C-alpha positions in Angstrom: 142.3 16.1 -21.5 139.0 17.3 -23.1 136.1 17.3 -20.5 133.0 15.1 -21.5 130.9 18.3 -21.4 133.5 20.2 -23.8 133.7 17.1 -26.5 129.9 16.9 -26.5 129.5 20.7 -27.2 132.4 20.7 -29.8 131.0 17.7 -31.3 127.3 19.1 -31.4 128.9 22.3 -33.0 130.8 20.4 -35.8 127.7 17.9 -36.1 125.3 21.2 -36.6 127.9 22.3 -39.1 128.0 19.1 -41.1 124.1 18.9 -41.1 123.8 22.5 -42.1 126.5 21.6 -45.0 124.5 18.4 -45.7 121.2 20.4 -46.0 123.0 23.1 -48.4 124.3 20.3 -50.8 120.9 18.7 -51.0 119.4 21.8 -51.8 122.1 22.7 -54.4 121.6 19.5 -56.0 118.2 19.1 -55.6 116.8 17.5 -58.8 113.7 18.8 -61.2 111.4 17.0 -63.3 109.2 18.5 -65.6 106.0 16.6 -66.2 103.6 17.5 -68.8 100.2 16.6 -68.4 96.7 18.1 -67.9 95.0 17.6 -71.4 91.5 18.7 -70.8 88.9 19.8 -68.7 86.1 18.5 -70.0 87.1 15.1 -69.0 87.6 14.1 -65.5 90.2 11.3 -67.0 92.1 13.9 -68.5 92.2 15.8 -65.2 92.9 12.7 -63.0 96.1 11.9 -65.0 97.9 14.8 -63.2 97.1 14.4 -59.6 97.5 10.8 -59.9 101.0 10.9 -61.6 101.9 13.8 -58.9 101.1 11.5 -56.2 103.5 8.8 -57.5 106.5 11.5 -58.1 105.5 12.7 -54.7 105.6 9.3 -52.9 108.6 7.7 -54.4 110.7 10.6 -55.3 109.9 13.2 -52.5 113.5 14.8 -52.9 112.9 16.1 -56.3 111.0 19.5 -57.4 108.5 19.0 -59.6 107.1 21.6 -62.5 103.9 20.9 -64.1 103.6 21.8 -67.7 99.7 22.0 -67.8 98.3 21.8 -71.1 94.8 22.7 -70.8 93.8 23.4 -67.1 91.3 25.9 -65.6 91.1 27.8 -62.5 89.2 25.0 -60.6 91.9 22.4 -61.5 94.7 24.5 -60.7 93.2 25.2 -57.5 92.7 21.7 -56.7 96.1 20.6 -57.8 97.7 23.4 -55.4 95.9 22.3 -52.7 97.0 18.7 -52.8 100.8 19.6 -53.8 101.1 23.1 -52.5 105.1 22.8 -53.6 104.2 22.5 -56.9 105.3 24.9 -59.8 102.5 25.0 -62.5 103.7 26.6 -66.0 101.6 27.1 -69.2 102.2 27.7 -73.0 103.7 26.3 -76.1 107.2 24.6 -76.8 107.2 26.2 -79.9 107.3 29.7 -78.2 110.9 30.7 -78.1 112.4 31.3 -74.7 108.7 31.0 -73.5 107.8 29.7 -70.1 107.7 25.8 -71.5 111.3 26.2 -72.8 112.7 27.6 -69.6 111.1 25.0 -67.6 112.8 22.4 -70.1 115.9 24.0 -69.7 115.4 24.3 -65.8 114.6 20.8 -65.5 116.8 17.3 -65.3 114.1 15.0 -66.8 110.9 15.5 -69.0 108.3 13.2 -68.3 105.5 12.9 -70.5 102.1 12.0 -69.0 99.7 9.7 -69.5 97.8 9.5 -72.7 97.4 8.7 -76.6 98.8 11.8 -77.7 101.1 11.0 -80.7 102.9 14.4 -80.9 106.7 14.2 -80.9 108.0 17.5 -80.5 109.0 17.0 -77.2 111.1 14.3 -78.2 112.9 16.3 -80.9 113.2 19.4 -78.1 114.6 17.4 -75.6 117.0 15.5 -78.3 118.4 19.0 -79.2 119.2 19.7 -75.9 120.5 16.6 -74.9 117.4 16.4 -72.0 116.6 12.7 -71.0 113.1 12.2 -71.4 110.7 9.2 -70.7 107.1 8.4 -71.5 104.6 7.4 -68.3 101.6 5.3 -68.9 101.7 5.7 -72.8 99.4 4.1 -75.2 99.6 4.3 -79.0 97.6 3.8 -82.2 99.6 1.8 -84.2 100.1 4.1 -86.9 102.4 5.9 -84.7 105.4 3.2 -85.6 103.8 1.7 -89.1 102.5 4.9 -90.6 104.5 7.2 -92.9 106.7 8.5 -90.1 107.0 5.2 -88.7 110.7 4.7 -89.0 111.7 8.3 -87.5 109.3 7.7 -84.8 110.8 4.1 -83.8 114.2 6.0 -84.1 112.9 8.6 -81.6 111.2 6.3 -79.4 114.5 4.5 -78.8 116.2 7.4 -77.6 113.8 7.8 -74.7 115.4 7.2 -71.1 112.6 4.6 -70.6 109.0 3.8 -71.7 106.3 2.6 -69.9 103.3 1.5 -71.6 99.8 1.3 -69.8 98.4 -1.4 -71.6 100.3 -4.9 -73.1 99.3 -4.3 -76.7 101.1 -1.0 -76.8 104.1 -2.8 -75.0 103.8 -5.3 -77.5 103.5 -3.3 -80.5 106.8 -1.3 -79.6 108.5 -4.4 -78.9 107.6 -6.1 -82.2 108.5 -2.9 -84.3 112.1 -2.8 -82.8 111.7 0.1 -80.5 114.6 -0.4 -77.6 115.0 2.3 -75.2 117.1 1.2 -72.2 113.9 0.3 -70.4 110.7 -0.7 -72.2 107.8 -2.0 -69.6 104.1 -2.2 -68.2 103.6 1.1 -66.2 100.1 1.8 -65.0 98.1 5.0 -66.1 99.1 7.4 -63.7 95.4 8.3 -62.8 95.5 5.1 -60.7 97.6 7.1 -58.1 95.0 9.6 -57.9 93.9 10.5 -54.1 92.4 13.9 -54.2 88.9 14.4 -52.4 86.3 16.8 -52.2 83.6 15.1 -49.4 81.7 18.0 -49.2 80.7 18.1 -52.5 80.1 14.4 -53.0 78.0 14.2 -49.8 75.9 17.4 -50.8 75.2 15.5 -53.9 74.4 12.4 -52.5 71.8 14.0 -50.3 70.4 16.2 -53.0 69.6 12.9 -55.0 68.6 10.7 -52.0 71.4 8.3 -52.5 72.9 5.9 -49.6 76.7 4.8 -49.8 77.2 1.3 -51.4 73.3 1.1 -52.5 73.9 2.4 -56.0 75.8 1.9 -59.1 77.0 4.2 -61.8 77.4 4.0 -65.6 78.4 5.9 -68.6 78.2 5.3 -72.4 80.5 6.6 -74.7 78.9 7.8 -78.1 80.0 8.6 -81.5 79.4 12.2 -81.2 81.6 15.4 -81.8 83.7 16.5 -78.6 82.2 19.9 -78.8 79.6 21.6 -81.0 80.6 21.9 -84.5 84.0 20.5 -84.0 85.1 17.2 -85.9 87.7 15.0 -85.2 90.7 15.5 -87.1 92.2 11.9 -86.1 92.3 8.8 -88.8 90.0 7.0 -86.1 87.2 9.4 -86.2 86.3 9.0 -82.4 84.1 11.9 -81.9 82.8 12.7 -85.3 81.0 15.9 -86.2 78.7 13.9 -88.5 78.1 10.5 -87.3 77.1 7.8 -89.7 73.7 5.8 -89.5 76.2 2.8 -88.3 77.4 5.1 -85.7 74.1 6.0 -84.6 72.8 2.3 -84.5 75.9 1.5 -82.4 75.0 3.9 -79.9 71.4 2.8 -79.5 72.3 -0.8 -79.3 74.8 -0.1 -76.4 72.8 2.2 -74.8 69.8 -0.6 -74.9 72.2 -3.2 -73.3 72.8 -0.4 -70.5 68.9 0.2 -70.0 68.8 -3.7 -69.5 71.4 -4.0 -67.3 69.6 -0.9 -65.0 66.4 -3.0 -65.4 67.7 -6.0 -64.1 69.7 -4.5 -61.2 66.7 -2.4 -59.6 64.6 -5.4 -60.2 67.0 -7.8 -58.1 68.4 -5.1 -55.6 66.2 -2.4 -55.4 69.3 -0.1 -55.6 69.4 3.1 -57.4 71.7 3.8 -60.6 73.3 7.0 -61.4 74.4 8.2 -65.0 77.5 9.8 -63.8 79.7 11.5 -66.3 83.5 11.0 -67.1 83.1 13.2 -70.1 81.3 16.4 -70.1 79.9 16.0 -73.9 78.2 12.6 -73.1 76.1 14.1 -70.6 73.6 15.0 -73.5 74.0 11.8 -75.6 73.4 9.8 -72.0 70.4 11.5 -71.1 69.1 11.0 -75.0 70.0 7.6 -75.5 70.1 5.9 -71.9 68.0 7.9 -69.8 64.9 9.3 -71.8 64.1 6.1 -73.6 63.3 4.1 -69.7 59.9 3.6 -68.7 58.7 6.0 -65.9 58.5 3.2 -63.4 62.2 2.6 -63.6 63.3 6.2 -64.1 62.3 6.6 -60.3 65.1 4.6 -59.5 67.7 6.2 -61.9 69.4 9.7 -61.2 70.9 11.6 -64.3 73.4 14.2 -63.6 72.7 17.4 -65.1 75.7 19.2 -63.6 79.5 18.3 -64.4 82.3 17.9 -61.6 85.9 17.8 -61.2 87.7 14.9 -60.4 88.1 15.2 -56.6 84.4 15.1 -55.9 84.0 12.5 -58.4 86.3 10.3 -56.5 84.8 10.9 -53.0 81.7 10.0 -54.9 82.9 6.6 -56.5 84.5 6.0 -53.1 80.7 5.6 -51.8 79.3 3.6 -55.0 78.9 -0.1 -55.0 79.8 -0.6 -58.6 81.3 1.5 -60.9 80.3 0.7 -64.7 81.5 2.6 -67.6 82.3 2.6 -71.1 85.3 4.9 -70.9 88.2 3.4 -68.8 89.2 6.4 -66.3 85.9 6.3 -64.2 86.6 2.6 -63.6 90.5 3.8 -62.7 89.1 6.2 -59.9 86.6 3.8 -58.5 89.7 1.1 -58.3 91.9 3.9 -56.2 89.1 4.3 -54.0 88.6 0.8 -53.3 85.4 0.3 -55.2 84.6 -2.5 -57.6 84.3 -1.5 -61.2 83.3 -3.0 -64.5 84.7 -1.4 -67.7 82.6 -2.4 -70.7 85.1 -1.5 -73.5 85.2 -0.8 -77.4 88.7 -1.6 -78.3 88.4 0.8 -81.6 88.5 3.6 -78.8 92.5 2.7 -78.3 94.3 -0.3 -76.9 94.2 1.2 -73.2 91.1 -0.6 -72.6 93.6 -3.6 -72.0 94.8 -2.2 -68.8 92.3 -3.8 -66.6 93.2 -7.2 -67.9 96.9 -6.4 -67.5 96.2 -6.0 -63.7 94.4 -9.2 -63.2 90.9 -7.7 -63.6 90.0 -9.2 -67.2 86.7 -11.2 -65.9 85.8 -7.3 -64.9 86.6 -5.9 -68.5 84.1 -7.3 -71.0 84.0 -6.4 -74.6 80.8 -4.3 -75.1 79.7 -5.4 -78.4 80.5 -9.3 -77.5 78.7 -9.1 -74.2 74.7 -9.2 -73.8 73.3 -7.4 -71.0 72.5 -10.8 -69.2 76.2 -11.5 -69.0 77.1 -8.0 -68.0 74.3 -8.4 -64.8 76.1 -12.0 -64.0 79.5 -10.2 -63.7 77.9 -7.1 -61.6 75.9 -9.7 -59.2 79.0 -11.8 -58.8 80.4 -8.7 -57.5 77.2 -8.1 -55.3 76.8 -11.5 -54.2 80.6 -11.5 -52.5 81.6 -7.8 -51.9 84.2 -8.2 -49.6 85.9 -10.6 -52.3 85.5 -7.9 -54.8 86.9 -5.5 -52.2 89.8 -7.7 -51.9 90.3 -8.2 -55.6 90.5 -4.3 -55.9 93.2 -4.1 -53.4 95.3 -7.0 -54.8 95.1 -5.1 -58.4 95.9 -1.9 -56.6 99.1 -3.6 -54.9 100.3 -4.4 -58.3 99.7 -1.3 -59.6 101.6 0.6 -56.8 104.7 -1.9 -57.3 104.9 -1.1 -60.8 104.7 2.6 -60.2 107.5 2.4 -57.5 109.4 0.5 -60.0 108.9 3.2 -62.5 110.0 5.8 -60.1 112.8 4.0 -59.1 114.2 4.0 -62.9 113.5 7.6 -62.8 115.5 8.4 -59.8 118.6 6.2 -61.2 118.7 8.3 -64.4 118.4 12.0 -62.7 120.8 10.7 -60.0 118.4 11.7 -57.2 
């Protein structure tokens, strides 16, 4: 008969061998996801998509290897990403380069995931279809001409070949449903930026100290203007959101909206005595927010307003927004970062920028997302004071909205897990 000691010894060896075999098998069959993201560095929203989506992947698909196709990043952004996601592999280049880094990454991957955005390109769809590589969209918005324009019929067919599509706003979702886009899964799913958790505490605290800002005793805001994205560069899109030569009507719109923010600033300072920070989401808006919002303010009001003259990375912005009272922005991703940090927000939107403005309604925060041109400054102030007068209730509202976001993100990642057999 085998002694108890011998049994345990031999059993242990056997179990150890099984464990090693299991580890080897797991390593051998590890699945790889290629994420295309990182659209720009002069817009912290375009930066923020990436770490947020990576966090969702890390949390809900930890067994997968992730390769990031970084479309447009710099050394500072890359360092931030690698600090937070040390196992990440970053590749750069063009899909059109034969046997280049991107084509090789597609071949090495089990799934191609297009990150959040408004991009209407289809080159990756064609390429993945040619290879028989499954692909999907995470947090996507589209202008209608994607499926109603000259290439609409072809694009509908392409989109229907996706493994799944998660639209970040209900308007895009309805658009695709109405024209007959029918992938296996077509649902609402949050913009990846909602998953962001990168922080730079030291830089944020130093900035607050420099400007004499106290936690939860300042609001932030930023206006979006009809101005070029870069000097001398015109907007090639039909929508002309960043025109090289703004029309008189464009300029009148910018001044009118800036006046609404100026009035909101005056009411907030008078009522609370708290400060206001003009904090950038987009680099190009720093010049125009100073010109349209800050410079016309009376001197007695300027004492309570801080106009940032230095751009920042998204990790510092998140640490800063975590300490803001409320974040207000004409752009959507600064409010998203605020919510991810547990901070109340207001998105004063203009729908012509894209249907992504409906994201906040879709997660239960419609009353914090007023349409800019239909909402006078007095109404914006009313919304802001509603947050201020019961701040714990506002924070609870943030928490509830983010719980729904997290549930939808988990659902999407479970679909991805099923598709790749992870």
